[in-house]
Residue, then its C-alpha position, 0 to 999 in steps of 0.5 A: x425150419x430153424x433160423x439158421x436153416x432159412x438163412x442158408x436157403x436165402x444165401x444160397x438162393x441169392x448167391x451171397x458170398x460166404x467166403x471168409x465171413x465171420x458172424x459176431x454172435x455168441x451162439x454162432x461158433x466158427x466151426x458151426x456149419x451155418x456160420x458163413x451163411x449167417x455172417x454173409x446174411x448179416x453183412x448184407x443186412x438180411x438178418x439181425x439177431x434176436x438181440x445184439x449178441x445172439x442170433x437165435x441158433x436152434x430156434x424155429x423161425x417165426x413166420x414174421x421173422x421169415x417174412x422179414x428175412x425174405x423181404x430184406x434179401x429180396x430188397x438187397x437183390x433189387x426186387x421191386x414191390x408194389x407197396x404194402x397190401x391194403x387188405x390187412x390180416x385179421x390178426x394184424x395187431x399180433x404182427x410186430x411193428x418191425x415185421x409189418x412192412x415186410x409182411x404186407x409187401x410180400x402179401x402185395x406180390x402174393x408171396x404170402x397169403x396167410x394160413x387161411x387167407x385171413x390170418x397171418x399167425x406171425x408168431x407161429x413157426x414156419x414149416x420147410x414147405x412154407x419157407x420153400x414156397x416163399x423162397x421160390x416165389x421171391x426168386x421168381x420175382x427176381x428174374 
């Protein structure tokens, strides 16, 4: 799943307003199908780019970036987390610092559990099935 596809899933699931939105990324054009979703997610603090001026259009989303976006969307929608899970993944040292809070907060609510129960594989790309499972689990927590 690409970064922009997951952003669309999040904005639709959380019913973010996408009307008259503009994203200020060099790789997001006004006529791109995903532009209003990226813009709405950016405006709501759910996403950042891979740099100040690039969103990362066309790139498959990493598991850690998916976790960060999902966590940010959940927080924006007032989902309460139990804090971070005390049980660390075996590959914790490979999870980027910017993603650790999100990863372990989602783990504490059983939204994520890793690829084998021991490893998170933060830099692997996420599948549509993984994205759908995480989104379903989060929206269930929102209700």
